[in-house]
C-alpha positions in Angstrom: 76.3 103.4 126.5 79.3 101.8 128.3 77.2 98.7 129.1 75.9 98.4 125.6 79.5 98.7 124.2 80.8 96.1 126.5 78.1 93.7 125.5 78.8 94.5 121.8 82.5 93.8 122.3 81.7 90.5 124.0 80.6 89.1 127.3 80.7 85.4 127.3 77.2 83.9 127.1 75.5 87.2 126.5 74.3 89.0 123.4 73.1 92.6 123.0 69.6 92.2 121.5 67.8 95.5 122.1 68.1 99.0 123.6 65.7 101.7 124.6 66.5 105.4 124.4 64.1 108.3 124.6 65.2 109.8 121.3 65.3 107.4 118.4 67.5 109.7 116.3 70.0 110.1 119.1 69.9 106.3 119.7 70.6 105.5 116.1 73.6 107.9 116.1 75.0 106.5 119.4 74.6 102.9 118.2 76.2 103.5 114.8 79.7 102.5 116.1 78.6 99.1 117.4 79.4 95.9 115.5 76.0 94.5 116.2 72.6 96.0 115.3 70.4 95.8 118.3 66.7 96.7 117.9 65.6 100.1 119.3 62.5 99.5 121.3 60.1 101.2 123.7 60.9 100.5 127.3 57.8 98.3 127.7 59.0 95.9 125.0 62.4 95.2 126.4 61.3 92.3 128.6 59.8 90.6 125.5 63.1 90.9 123.6 65.6 89.7 126.2 66.1 87.3 129.1 68.2 89.9 131.0 67.2 93.6 131.1 69.7 96.2 132.4 68.1 99.4 133.8 70.1 102.6 133.6 67.3 105.2 133.7 66.5 108.4 135.5 64.6 107.5 138.7 61.4 109.1 137.3 61.4 106.5 134.5 62.1 103.4 136.6 58.6 102.2 137.1 57.7 102.3 133.4 60.3 99.6 132.9 59.9 98.0 136.3 56.1 97.4 135.8 56.7 95.9 132.4 59.2 93.5 133.9 56.6 92.4 136.4 54.5 91.0 133.5 57.3 88.7 132.4 58.2 86.2 135.2 61.4 84.2 134.9 63.4 87.2 133.6 66.5 88.8 135.2 66.4 92.5 136.0 69.7 94.4 136.6 68.8 97.6 138.5 70.9 100.8 138.7 68.2 103.1 140.1 68.4 101.1 143.4 66.6 103.8 145.4 63.4 103.1 143.5 63.3 99.6 144.9 62.8 101.1 148.3 60.5 104.0 147.6 58.3 102.5 144.9 55.6 101.2 147.2 54.8 97.5 146.8 57.3 96.9 144.0 59.5 94.4 145.8 56.4 92.5 147.0 55.2 92.4 143.4 58.7 91.2 142.3 58.4 88.1 144.6 55.0 87.3 143.3 56.1 87.7 139.6 59.1 85.3 140.0 61.3 88.1 138.7 65.0 87.9 139.7 66.6 91.3 140.6 70.4 91.9 140.6 71.7 95.0 142.3 75.4 95.7 141.3 77.7 97.1 144.0 77.9 100.3 142.0 80.1 103.0 143.6 80.3 101.6 147.1 82.8 99.0 148.4 82.5 96.7 151.4 79.2 94.9 150.6 80.7 91.5 151.0 81.8 92.4 154.5 78.4 93.9 155.2 76.5 90.8 154.1 78.8 88.6 156.3 78.4 90.9 159.2 74.6 90.6 158.8 75.0 86.9 159.3 77.0 87.4 162.5 74.6 90.1 163.8 74.7 93.8 162.9 74.8 96.5 165.5 75.1 99.7 163.4 75.6 100.7 159.7 76.5 104.2 158.7 77.2 105.6 155.3 78.8 109.0 154.8 78.7 110.3 151.2 80.7 113.4 150.2 80.7 115.0 146.8 81.9 118.2 145.1 79.1 120.7 145.3 78.5 120.8 141.5 77.7 117.1 141.6 74.4 118.0 143.2 73.5 120.4 140.4 73.6 124.2 140.1 71.8 124.6 143.4 71.8 122.6 146.6 69.2 122.3 149.4 70.5 122.8 152.9 67.6 122.2 155.2 64.9 124.5 154.1 67.2 126.8 152.2 68.3 126.5 148.6 71.8 127.9 147.8 73.9 128.0 144.6 76.4 125.2 144.5 79.1 127.8 143.8 78.5 129.5 147.1 79.5 126.5 149.2 83.1 127.2 150.3 83.6 124.7 153.0 82.4 121.1 153.8 78.7 121.4 154.4 76.4 118.7 155.7 73.3 118.5 153.5 71.5 115.7 155.2 71.5 113.4 158.2 68.9 110.6 158.6 67.9 107.2 157.5 68.6 105.6 154.1 64.9 105.8 153.2 64.8 109.5 154.0 68.1 110.2 152.1 66.7 108.5 148.9 63.6 110.6 149.0 65.6 113.8 149.5 68.4 113.0 146.9 66.9 110.5 144.5 69.5 111.2 141.8 72.5 111.2 144.1 72.2 108.4 146.6 71.5 105.0 145.1 74.5 103.9 147.2 72.4 104.3 150.3 69.7 102.0 149.0 72.3 99.4 148.0 73.8 99.5 151.5 70.3 99.3 153.1 69.3 96.3 151.0 72.5 94.5 151.8 72.4 95.2 155.5 70.2 96.7 158.2 67.3 97.9 156.0 66.2 101.3 154.9 65.1 102.6 158.3 68.0 101.4 160.4 70.8 102.4 158.1 72.2 105.9 159.0 73.2 108.2 156.2 75.0 111.6 156.0 75.4 113.5 152.8 78.1 116.3 152.5 79.0 118.8 149.8 82.7 119.4 150.0 84.4 121.9 147.7 87.8 120.6 148.7 87.4 117.2 147.0 87.3 116.2 143.4 86.1 112.6 143.9 82.7 111.2 145.0 83.5 109.6 148.3 81.6 106.9 150.2 82.6 105.9 153.7 80.8 102.8 155.0 81.2 101.9 158.7 79.8 98.6 159.9 79.7 97.4 163.5 78.7 93.9 164.3 79.2 91.2 166.9 82.2 90.1 164.8 84.0 93.5 164.9 84.1 96.7 162.9 84.6 97.2 159.2 85.4 100.6 157.5 85.4 100.7 153.7 86.1 103.9 151.7 85.7 104.4 148.0 86.8 107.6 146.2 85.4 107.6 142.6 85.7 110.0 139.7 82.4 111.5 138.8 80.9 110.3 135.5 81.7 112.7 132.8 78.2 112.6 131.3 76.4 112.5 134.7 78.4 114.0 137.6 75.7 113.0 140.1 76.9 109.5 139.6 80.4 107.9 139.7 82.2 106.6 136.6 82.8 103.2 138.2 79.0 102.5 138.4 78.7 101.4 134.7 81.7 99.2 135.1 80.2 97.6 138.2 77.2 96.7 136.0 79.5 95.2 133.4 81.3 93.2 136.0 78.0 91.9 137.4 77.0 90.7 133.9 80.3 88.9 133.5 79.8 87.2 136.9 76.2 86.1 135.9 77.6 83.8 133.2 81.0 82.9 134.7 81.8 79.3 135.8 83.5 80.7 138.9 81.7 83.2 141.1 83.8 85.3 143.5 82.5 87.1 146.5 79.7 86.4 148.9 
């Protein structure tokens, strides 16, 4: 709702035309405080109603909207479920054929401008280490082949080590950051990812390390978990809002 509220309060050049929520009654109640009266539509009808569609869905619902967008070339699609761009087979190829423009906000990770610049110089290695409080992964956590209660994790514990593509398949609700880094840099199979559950921290932490022919970059972000969805960071919604403002701004900052 933060994105809808920001649009309702005013982003120059943009107007909130429609929303899609699974429960119409809930949607009506949540939208009652807005100044505007956007239409409440099924996901499949959003591309008809708007020129820009912002996706903030559970990963399992992404393709319902994504496939609808493919039928409406010339639109702009702002994607939060970034991992689905990598694991939904053939989707990115279909995007190119459909003349659909996709925008991926930076979300909870910092350092993407440096990563894109380093890619132009020549990347040598890209590593992302994500650490979160155990409860951010849910009531239970998979460690290898074992599932343990999140409350039983008493020390920093590595849950995963592998490629970005593998991390997204293993933690689809927790690791969109890995997909964003992979798309900006070395790709899904050459980007290394570690995921940790750490009871000693209160913030979702992403440490991005980039080695290139131009040197080394280390960027760390420590973000409050989203109050409504602790698997995500609170800053993610504001990153989407910032991306929308940039789309219509006369001056564009960052590479």
